[in-house]
C-alpha positions in Angstrom: 40.8 -12.4 -108.5 43.2 -14.5 -106.5 42.0 -16.7 -103.6 44.2 -14.7 -101.2 42.3 -11.5 -102.1 38.9 -13.3 -101.6 39.6 -15.0 -98.3 42.0 -12.5 -96.8 41.5 -9.0 -98.3 43.8 -6.2 -97.3 46.4 -8.6 -95.8 50.0 -8.2 -96.8 52.8 -10.7 -96.1 50.5 -13.8 -96.4 50.9 -16.6 -98.9 48.2 -19.3 -99.4 49.7 -22.7 -100.0 46.6 -24.9 -100.1 42.8 -24.9 -99.5 40.9 -28.1 -98.6 37.1 -28.0 -98.6 35.5 -30.7 -96.5 31.8 -31.5 -95.6 31.7 -29.1 -92.7 35.1 -27.4 -92.6 37.4 -25.4 -94.8 41.1 -25.7 -94.0 43.5 -23.1 -95.4 47.2 -23.7 -95.3 49.2 -20.5 -95.4 52.5 -19.0 -94.4 53.8 -15.6 -93.5 56.2 -14.2 -96.1 57.3 -10.7 -95.0 61.0 -10.0 -95.5 61.5 -8.5 -92.1 59.5 -7.7 -89.1 59.6 -5.3 -86.2 60.5 -6.4 -82.7 57.5 -5.6 -80.4 59.8 -4.7 -77.5 62.4 -2.3 -79.0 61.0 -1.5 -82.4 64.1 -2.7 -84.3 63.5 -4.5 -87.6 64.9 -8.0 -88.0 65.3 -10.5 -90.9 67.2 -13.2 -89.0 65.0 -16.3 -88.7 65.5 -18.3 -85.6 62.9 -21.1 -86.2 59.5 -21.9 -87.7 56.3 -23.5 -86.3 52.6 -23.8 -87.2 49.7 -22.0 -85.6 46.1 -23.2 -85.9 43.6 -20.4 -86.0 39.8 -20.6 -86.1 38.5 -18.1 -88.7 35.0 -16.8 -89.6 32.9 -19.2 -91.6 33.2 -19.7 -95.3 30.1 -20.8 -97.3 28.4 -22.1 -94.1 31.4 -24.1 -93.1 33.8 -23.6 -90.3 37.2 -22.3 -91.4 40.6 -23.1 -89.9 43.8 -21.5 -90.9 47.0 -23.5 -90.5 49.5 -20.7 -90.5 53.3 -21.2 -90.6 55.0 -18.4 -88.8 58.7 -17.7 -88.0 60.5 -16.8 -84.9 63.1 -14.0 -85.4 66.2 -12.9 -83.5 66.2 -9.4 -82.3 69.3 -7.5 -83.5 69.4 -5.1 -80.6 71.8 -6.2 -77.8 70.0 -4.1 -75.2 66.5 -5.5 -76.0 64.8 -7.6 -73.3 63.7 -10.1 -75.9 66.2 -12.4 -77.6 63.6 -13.8 -80.1 60.1 -12.9 -81.0 57.3 -14.3 -83.2 56.0 -12.4 -86.2 52.4 -11.4 -86.3 50.3 -11.0 -89.5 48.6 -7.6 -89.2 44.8 -8.1 -89.4 45.0 -11.8 -88.9 46.8 -12.8 -85.8 47.4 -11.4 -82.3 49.6 -12.6 -79.5 48.5 -15.9 -77.9 45.4 -15.9 -80.1 43.8 -19.2 -81.2 41.4 -17.4 -83.6 41.8 -14.9 -86.3 41.5 -11.2 -85.5 38.3 -10.8 -87.6 36.6 -13.7 -85.8 37.8 -12.3 -82.5 36.1 -8.9 -83.4 32.9 -10.7 -84.4 32.8 -12.7 -81.1 33.3 -9.5 -79.2 30.4 -7.8 -80.9 28.2 -10.8 -80.3 29.2 -11.0 -76.7 28.4 -7.3 -76.2 25.0 -7.6 -77.8 23.8 -10.9 -76.4 26.2 -11.9 -73.5 26.9 -15.6 -72.8 24.1 -18.1 -73.5 22.3 -16.3 -76.3 25.6 -15.3 -77.8 26.9 -18.8 -77.8 23.7 -20.0 -79.6 24.1 -17.3 -82.3 27.8 -18.1 -82.8 26.7 -21.8 -83.3 24.3 -20.7 -86.0 27.2 -18.8 -87.6 29.1 -22.1 -88.0 31.6 -21.3 -85.2 32.0 -22.8 -81.7 32.6 -20.9 -78.6 31.3 -21.3 -75.0 29.3 -18.8 -73.0 32.2 -18.4 -70.5 34.6 -17.5 -73.3 32.2 -14.8 -74.5 32.0 -13.3 -71.0 35.9 -13.4 -70.8 36.1 -11.5 -74.1 33.9 -8.8 -72.6 35.9 -8.5 -69.5 39.2 -8.4 -71.4 38.1 -5.5 -73.5 39.6 -2.1 -72.5 37.3 0.7 -71.3 36.4 3.2 -73.9 38.2 6.5 -73.8 35.8 9.1 -72.6 36.1 12.7 -71.7 34.6 14.4 -68.7 31.2 15.6 -69.8 30.2 19.2 -69.4 26.6 18.2 -68.6 26.4 15.1 -66.4 23.2 13.1 -65.7 23.0 11.1 -62.5 20.5 8.4 -61.5 20.3 5.2 -59.6 19.6 1.7 -60.9 18.9 -1.6 -59.1 21.6 -4.3 -59.0 19.3 -6.3 -56.7 15.9 -4.6 -56.5 15.1 -3.4 -53.1 18.5 -4.3 -51.7 21.5 -3.2 -53.8 21.6 -0.1 -56.0 24.3 1.5 -58.1 24.7 4.8 -59.9 24.8 5.5 -63.6 26.5 8.6 -65.0 25.4 9.9 -68.5 26.7 12.5 -70.8 23.4 14.4 -71.3 24.6 16.2 -74.4 25.6 13.0 -76.3 23.2 10.6 -74.4 26.1 8.1 -73.9 27.0 6.4 -70.6 30.1 7.6 -68.9 30.5 5.3 -65.9 28.8 3.0 -63.4 29.3 3.4 -59.7 28.9 0.5 -57.2 26.5 2.3 -54.9 24.4 5.5 -54.6 26.2 7.1 -51.7 27.0 10.7 -51.7 30.7 10.1 -50.9 31.1 7.8 -54.0 29.6 10.4 -56.3 31.7 13.2 -54.7 34.9 11.1 -55.2 34.1 10.5 -58.9 33.5 14.2 -59.5 36.7 15.2 -57.7 38.7 12.7 -59.9 37.0 14.1 -63.1 37.0 17.9 -62.8 35.2 19.9 -65.5 31.5 19.1 -64.9 29.5 22.3 -65.2 25.9 21.1 -65.0 24.5 18.1 -63.0 21.1 16.7 -63.8 19.7 14.6 -61.0 16.5 13.5 -59.3 15.5 15.0 -56.0 17.4 12.4 -53.9 19.3 14.1 -51.0 22.3 11.8 -51.4 23.0 12.9 -55.0 22.5 16.6 -54.1 25.0 16.3 -51.3 27.5 14.4 -53.5 27.3 16.9 -56.2 27.8 19.8 -53.8 30.9 18.2 -52.3 32.5 16.9 -55.5 31.6 19.8 -57.8 30.7 22.8 -55.7 30.8 25.2 -58.7 28.5 23.0 -60.9 24.8 24.0 -61.4 22.5 21.3 -60.1 19.2 20.7 -62.0 16.2 18.9 -60.5 14.5 16.9 -63.1 11.3 18.3 -64.4 9.6 14.9 -64.7 10.2 14.2 -61.0 9.0 17.6 -60.0 5.7 17.2 -61.9 5.3 13.6 -60.6 5.6 14.9 -57.0 3.0 17.6 -57.8 0.7 14.9 -59.3 1.0 12.9 -56.1 0.0 16.0 -54.1 -3.0 16.6 -56.4 -4.1 13.0 -56.0 -4.1 13.4 -52.2 -6.1 16.5 -52.5 -8.7 14.8 -54.8 -8.9 11.9 -52.3 -9.7 14.3 -49.5 -12.6 15.8 -51.6 -13.7 12.5 -53.2 -17.3 13.0 -51.9 -17.6 15.9 -54.4 -16.9 13.7 -57.5 -20.4 12.3 -58.0 -22.9 14.5 -59.7 -25.8 15.3 -57.4 -28.9 13.4 -58.3 -31.8 15.5 -59.3 -34.5 15.7 -56.6 -37.6 13.8 -57.9 -41.0 15.3 -57.8 -43.8 13.9 -55.6 -45.5 12.3 -58.6 -42.2 10.7 -59.8 -41.5 9.4 -56.3 -45.0 7.9 -56.1 -44.7 6.2 -59.5 -41.2 4.8 -58.7 -42.3 3.6 -55.3 -45.4 1.8 -56.8 -43.2 0.2 -59.5 -40.7 -1.1 -57.1 -43.4 -2.4 -54.7 -44.8 -4.3 -57.7 -41.4 -5.8 -58.3 -41.0 -6.7 -54.6 -44.5 -8.3 -54.6 -43.5 -10.4 -57.6 -40.4 -11.5 -55.8 -42.4 -12.5 -52.8 -44.7 -14.6 -55.0 -41.7 -16.2 -56.6 -40.4 -17.1 -53.1 -43.8 -18.5 -52.3 -43.5 -20.8 -55.3 -40.2 -22.1 -54.0 -39.5 -25.8 -54.8 -39.3 -26.5 -51.0 -42.9 -25.2 -50.6 -44.1 -27.4 -53.5 -42.4 -30.5 -52.0 -44.0 -29.7 -48.6 -47.5 -29.6 -50.2 -47.0 -32.9 -52.0 -45.8 -34.7 -48.9 -48.7 -33.2 -46.8 -51.2 -34.5 -49.3 -49.6 -38.0 -49.5 -49.5 -38.3 -45.7 -53.1 -37.4 -45.3 -54.2 -39.7 -48.1 -52.6 -42.7 -46.4 -54.0 -41.7 -43.0 -57.5 -41.6 -44.7 -56.8 -45.2 -45.8 -56.2 -46.2 -42.1 -52.4 -46.8 -42.5 -50.4 -46.3 -39.2 -47.9 -43.4 -39.1 -44.9 -45.8 -38.7 -45.9 -47.6 -41.9 -46.5 -44.3 -43.7 -42.9 -43.2 -42.7 -41.4 -46.4 -44.2 -43.4 -46.1 -47.4 -42.6 -42.4 -48.0 -39.1 -42.5 -46.6 -39.8 -40.0 -43.8 -38.9 -40.0 -40.2 -41.6 -40.8 -37.6 -41.5 -37.3 -36.2 -41.8 -35.8 -39.6 -44.9 -37.9 -40.4 -46.4 -36.8 -37.0 -45.8 -33.1 -37.8 -47.4 -33.5 -41.2 -50.4 -35.4 -39.7 -51.0 -32.6 -37.1 -51.0 -29.8 -39.7 -54.5 -29.2 -41.2 -53.0 -27.4 -44.3 -49.6 -27.4 -46.0 -49.3 -23.6 -45.5 -49.1 -24.2 -41.7 -45.8 -26.0 -42.3 -44.2 -23.4 -44.6 -45.0 -20.2 -42.7 -41.9 -17.9 -42.5 -39.2 -18.7 -45.0 -41.3 -19.1 -48.2 -44.1 -16.8 -47.2 -44.1 -13.0 -46.8 -44.4 -12.5 -43.1 -43.2 -9.4 -41.3 -39.5 -8.4 -41.9 -37.1 -6.3 -40.0 -36.7 -4.3 -43.3 -40.4 -3.3 -43.5 -39.9 0.1 -41.8 -37.0 1.0 -44.0 -38.3 -0.1 -47.4 -39.6 3.3 -48.5 -36.1 4.8 -47.8 -34.5 2.0 -49.7 -36.8 2.4 -52.7 -36.1 6.1 -52.8 -32.3 5.7 -52.6 -32.5 2.9 -55.2 -34.3 5.1 -57.6 -31.8 7.9 -57.0 -29.1 5.6 -58.2 -27.6 4.3 -55.0 -27.4 0.5 -55.5 -24.5 -0.4 -53.2 -25.7 -2.7 -50.5 -23.0 -1.6 -48.0 -23.9 2.1 -48.4 -27.6 1.4 -47.9 -26.9 -0.8 -45.0 -24.9 2.0 -43.3 -27.7 4.4 -43.9 -30.5 2.3 -42.4 -28.2 1.1 -39.6 -27.8 4.6 -38.5 -31.6 5.0 -38.5 -32.0 2.0 -36.2 -32.0 -1.1 -38.4 -31.1 -4.2 -36.3 -30.9 -6.8 -39.0 -27.8 -8.0 -40.9 -26.3 -7.1 -44.3 -27.3 -10.5 -45.7 -31.0 -9.8 -45.2 -30.6 -6.5 -47.0 -28.7 -8.1 -49.9 -31.4 -10.8 -50.3 -34.1 -8.1 -50.4 -32.2 -6.1 -53.0 -31.4 -9.1 -55.3 -34.8 -9.1 -57.1 -34.7 -5.3 -57.4 -31.3 -5.5 -58.9 -32.4 -8.0 -61.5 -35.8 -6.5 -62.1 -35.0 -2.8 -62.7 -32.3 -0.4 -63.9 -32.4 2.9 -61.9 -32.0 6.0 -64.0 -28.5 6.9 -62.6 -27.2 3.3 -62.4 -25.2 3.7 -65.6 -23.3 6.8 -64.5 -20.7 6.0 -61.9 -18.7 8.8 -60.3 -15.1 9.2 -61.8 -12.4 7.7 -59.7 -9.8 9.7 -57.8 -7.1 8.6 -60.3 -9.2 9.7 -63.3 -9.9 13.2 -61.8 -6.2 13.5 -61.0 -5.3 12.7 -64.5 -7.8 15.2 -65.9 -6.4 18.0 -63.7 -2.7 17.3 -64.5 -3.1 16.6 -68.2 -3.1 19.3 -70.9 -6.6 20.5 -71.5 -6.3 19.8 -75.3 -5.8 16.1 -74.5 -9.1 15.7 -72.7 -12.1 14.4 -74.6 -15.3 16.5 -74.6 -16.9 14.2 -72.1 -13.9 14.3 -69.7 -13.7 18.1 -70.0 -17.4 18.4 -69.2 -17.1 16.2 -66.2 -14.1 18.0 -64.9 -15.8 21.3 -65.3 -18.7 20.1 -63.2 -16.4 18.8 -60.5 -14.5 22.0 -60.3 -17.7 24.0 -60.1 -18.9 21.9 -57.1 -15.6 21.9 -55.3 -13.8 25.3 -55.0 -10.7 23.6 -53.4 -10.2 21.4 -56.5 -10.8 24.4 -58.7 -8.0 26.3 -57.0 -5.8 23.2 -57.2 -6.4 22.9 -60.9 -5.4 26.6 -61.4 -2.1 26.1 -59.5 -1.3 23.0 -61.5 -2.0 24.8 -64.8 0.2 27.7 -63.8 3.0 25.3 -62.8 2.8 23.4 -66.0 2.9 26.6 -68.1 5.9 27.7 -66.1 7.6 24.4 -66.6 6.9 24.3 -70.3 8.0 27.9 -70.9 11.1 27.6 -68.7 10.1 30.7 -66.7 10.8 29.3 -63.2 13.5 31.9 -62.5 11.0 34.7 -62.7 7.7 33.0 -61.7 8.4 30.3 -59.2 8.7 32.5 -56.2 5.3 34.1 -56.9 3.7 30.7 -57.5 4.9 29.5 -54.2 3.5 32.5 -52.4 0.1 32.0 -54.1 0.0 28.3 -53.0 0.8 29.1 -49.4 -1.9 31.8 -49.4 -4.6 29.3 -50.5 -3.7 27.0 -47.6 -4.3 23.7 -49.4 -2.3 21.3 -47.2 -1.3 18.9 -50.0 0.1 21.7 -52.2 1.7 23.5 -49.2 3.5 20.2 -48.4 4.8 20.0 -52.0 6.0 23.6 -51.8 7.8 23.0 -48.6 9.5 20.0 -50.1 10.8 22.0 -53.1 11.9 24.8 -50.8 14.6 22.6 -49.4 16.1 22.2 -52.9 15.0 25.5 -54.3 18.2 26.3 -56.3 18.0 23.0 -58.3 14.3 23.4 -58.8 14.7 26.9 -60.2 17.4 25.6 -62.5 15.2 22.7 -63.6 12.4 25.1 -64.5 14.7 27.5 -66.3 17.4 25.5 -68.2 16.8 23.2 -71.1 18.6 20.2 -69.6 16.8 17.2 -68.1 17.3 13.6 -66.9 15.4 12.1 -69.8 18.6 10.5 -71.3 19.5 9.1 -67.9 16.1 7.4 -67.5 16.5 5.9 -71.0 19.9 4.4 -69.9 18.4 3.0 -66.7 15.8 1.2 -68.8 18.6 -0.1 -71.0 20.5 -1.4 -68.0 17.3 -3.3 -66.9 17.2 -4.9 -70.3 20.9 -5.9 -70.1 20.4 -7.3 -66.6 17.4 -9.5 -67.7 19.4 -10.6 -70.7 22.0 -12.0 -68.3 19.3 -13.5 -66.0 20.2 -10.9 -63.3 23.4 -12.7 -62.4 25.9 -10.3 -63.9 28.4 -8.6 -61.5 29.0 -4.9 -61.7 32.2 -5.4 -63.6 30.6 -7.3 -66.5 27.5 -5.1 -66.5 29.7 -2.0 -66.6 31.6 -3.3 -69.6 28.4 -4.0 -71.5 26.8 -0.6 -70.7 29.9 1.3 -71.7 31.0 -0.6 -74.7 27.7 -1.6 -76.3 26.3 1.9 -76.2 
């Protein structure tokens, strides 16, 4: 096989003169040898050579070395008198292009790298591939690429994406049937979408979220198109309504504690009193009380030896008033009454209630504080917490391990498919629905809506479902029904037709990835090129 066929396959009109292999570069000397060429302006063929010169082209790497092609080309005279060009330079098909300083195949490789990785990352990859190009050059290659030829889709998906989150948003248009992006719009205004639809007639179905701007733009730009409200957004709005409903009935989520018998209450109270007494004895053995007893004994021993109080203070390192107070106390217990001994407490009248509630499983200090505060307790929350500390460390109430499910958990149980619930979750949900008729009714409505959405029977069942929800009078679901009533046609289509905005959401996530890849600094023109060309 000839060298020309190895290095430049499928190229006609090229002759290799010499190949030099260096340490890090391969230089190929070649010349164009076609007999005649076509004028790019008028299409006439010419064989009249005007002059020759050498072009230096960077080519794709060979054997891990950079490749350079020194190509001798000819300038031809155009035979047509009426042609606007007197002379023109020949191009080698598949190798050169006008004003290019790299081969066509390297140019295509750089375009692909630029579309996939953009500037900085693309420049690093090109360097690994034994070529040199700057990040700015890669971005210029993307901007110079022509937009792909696309046809107006029959089913169009519309959604917004953030150019600058919270401040600047654009609109992405997707062909729902092929899942390919169609265009990017600079904002999410209804007039911009309407203008695009007017310029691209032929859209029959428009999938969108429930934003009023897109609904208005679709109505103005394509009045005959069927608008479809996305099912995911519909069920998400229903889930939010269910969560508000569960929050309103959150007091019904905890299983009621069994009422203890008189004997059980007496045993529990005696056990907790024993723990409390042990805690008091522990406080009485506090290290401060021990230190007070030692100092009292030392002071009275020195007084018995006839030592003056001033001298006792210097010897023991105590202030004169402290020595005087120890000398006047007959016993050490007189000095430690109060803090380290169990005297009367403001909690004494409420301890039976606290013990009972603790045994029932209520171990939250704030909840207990609110209860005894309403009953006349005048102390502070810190006193109660100090009292509960030994109880918390000394016993585990029977219901301590079973916490009530959170609002989000119950909302998830109601809105998920019953087959996806674990046996424990299904049992807990059954108990909650049995205790709260309002949540039971809510769960029935959610189940009916989900079945209607899955079976695409919204055209025949949605009106009846709305009437049932309004009849029950649950404010959260009634609010949801009133919301979909303002966009009823699109909602009915969303619950009846097979199209959805899933492909649009996937492209929005892809746009986020491309933005992060360019450090969030890409303008709309560059982002649009990458979204459309790298799909």
